[in-house]
C-alpha positions in Angstrom: -5.2 -112.8 -63.9 -4.4 -112.1 -67.5 -2.3 -109.0 -67.0 1.4 -109.0 -67.8 3.7 -107.8 -65.0 5.5 -105.5 -67.5 2.2 -103.8 -68.3 1.4 -103.4 -64.6 4.9 -101.9 -64.0 4.5 -99.4 -66.8 1.0 -98.4 -65.7 1.5 -98.1 -62.0 5.2 -97.5 -61.4 4.8 -93.7 -60.7 1.9 -94.2 -58.4 3.6 -96.9 -56.4 6.9 -94.9 -56.3 5.2 -91.7 -55.1 3.3 -93.6 -52.4 6.4 -95.4 -51.2 8.5 -92.2 -51.3 5.9 -90.5 -49.2 6.2 -93.3 -46.6 9.9 -93.7 -46.4 11.2 -90.2 -47.4 14.2 -91.6 -49.2 14.6 -91.8 -53.0 16.8 -94.9 -53.0 14.8 -96.8 -50.4 11.6 -96.0 -52.4 13.2 -97.3 -55.6 14.2 -100.5 -53.8 10.7 -100.9 -52.3 9.2 -100.4 -55.8 11.3 -103.2 -57.1 10.3 -105.4 -54.1 6.7 -104.6 -54.7 6.8 -105.6 -58.3 8.9 -108.7 -57.5 6.3 -109.8 -55.0 3.5 -109.0 -57.5 5.3 -111.1 -60.1 5.5 -114.0 -57.7 1.8 -113.9 -56.8 0.1 -112.5 -59.9 -1.1 -115.9 -61.1 -3.0 -116.5 -57.9 -4.5 -113.0 -57.7 -8.2 -113.1 -58.1 -9.3 -109.6 -57.0 -11.1 -107.0 -59.1 -8.8 -104.0 -58.8 -5.1 -104.6 -59.5 -4.2 -101.1 -58.4 -5.6 -101.7 -54.9 -3.7 -104.9 -54.7 -0.4 -103.3 -55.8 -0.8 -100.5 -53.2 -1.4 -103.3 -50.6 1.7 -105.1 -51.7 3.7 -101.8 -51.6 2.4 -101.0 -48.1 3.3 -104.4 -46.9 6.8 -104.2 -48.5 7.3 -100.9 -46.6 6.1 -102.3 -43.3 8.4 -105.3 -43.7 11.3 -103.0 -44.6 10.6 -100.7 -41.7 10.4 -103.6 -39.2 13.5 -105.1 -40.5 15.6 -102.0 -40.4 13.9 -100.3 -37.4 14.8 -96.9 -38.8 13.4 -93.7 -37.4 11.7 -91.9 -40.2 12.9 -88.3 -40.3 10.2 -86.0 -41.5 11.8 -82.8 -42.7 9.8 -79.7 -43.2 11.0 -79.2 -46.8 10.9 -82.9 -47.8 8.5 -82.7 -50.7 10.2 -79.6 -52.0 13.2 -81.8 -53.0 11.0 -84.8 -53.9 11.4 -84.5 -57.6 14.9 -84.5 -59.1 14.7 -82.2 -62.1 17.2 -84.3 -64.0 14.9 -87.3 -64.2 12.6 -87.0 -67.3 9.8 -89.1 -65.8 9.6 -87.0 -62.6 10.0 -83.7 -64.5 6.4 -84.0 -65.7 5.0 -83.8 -62.2 3.9 -80.3 -61.1 3.1 -79.6 -57.5 1.2 -76.4 -56.7 2.0 -74.3 -53.6 -1.2 -75.4 -51.8 -0.4 -79.0 -52.4 3.2 -78.5 -51.1 1.8 -76.9 -47.9 -0.6 -79.7 -47.3 2.1 -82.4 -47.9 4.4 -80.7 -45.5 1.6 -80.7 -42.9 1.1 -84.4 -43.5 4.5 -85.1 -41.9 3.1 -83.8 -38.6 0.2 -86.3 -38.6 0.1 -89.8 -37.0 1.1 -92.5 -39.5 -2.4 -93.9 -40.1 -3.8 -90.5 -40.8 -1.0 -89.8 -43.2 -1.6 -93.1 -45.0 -5.4 -92.4 -45.2 -4.9 -88.9 -46.7 -2.2 -90.1 -49.1 -4.2 -93.1 -50.4 -7.5 -91.3 -50.9 -6.7 -87.7 -51.6 -3.4 -88.0 -53.4 -3.5 -91.4 -55.0 -7.3 -91.3 -55.6 -8.2 -94.7 -54.2 -11.8 -95.1 -53.2 -12.7 -95.5 -49.5 -13.1 -99.2 -50.1 -9.8 -99.6 -51.9 -7.9 -97.5 -49.4 -9.4 -99.4 -46.5 -8.3 -102.6 -48.0 -4.8 -101.3 -48.5 -4.6 -100.3 -44.8 -6.4 -103.5 -43.7 -9.1 -101.6 -41.7 -12.8 -101.5 -42.1 -14.3 -98.9 -44.4 -16.0 -96.9 -41.6 -12.7 -96.9 -39.6 -10.9 -95.6 -42.7 -13.4 -92.8 -43.1 -12.7 -91.8 -39.5 -8.9 -91.8 -40.1 -9.4 -89.7 -43.2 -11.7 -87.3 -41.5 -9.3 -86.8 -38.6 -6.3 -86.5 -40.9 -8.0 -83.8 -43.0 -9.3 -82.1 -39.9 -5.8 -81.9 -38.4 -4.4 -80.4 -41.6 -7.1 -77.8 -41.6 -6.5 -76.9 -37.9 -2.7 -76.6 -38.5 -3.3 -74.5 -41.6 -5.5 -72.2 -39.6 -2.7 -71.9 -37.0 -4.3 -74.0 -34.3 -2.2 -76.7 -32.6 
């Protein structure tokens, strides 16, 4: 792996941060987990031999979240307006992100889904990972990932239509 960890950090910080924030729902915890993710990446970057570093970083981030969650055994509180306060207007890097009303509504509905469905929708639809990449991050087969994604999307559509 010829990539420099600083270059990776600059290139993927925002993607990894948003992904972790969507998992843990806490700005400070997400920042800590981003640092843990890139620390782990720094430790193992020389032995990484995969093709797509972005997929690998998402896998490292998801594993860091799982380790954190198991260690702290916290109950993740999913508030209805969580993503409305996601972006602190005082932070220049986050100021550049614009979320449309439809996207806000979908993100709020994500909080109502089972965790695996949330992860599938977030990885594929929001972070634009391919089926193969997202399946690798979640450590499931590609067909199983497609089922999780389909069910997650279907649940969002049903809830949007008022069905429960």
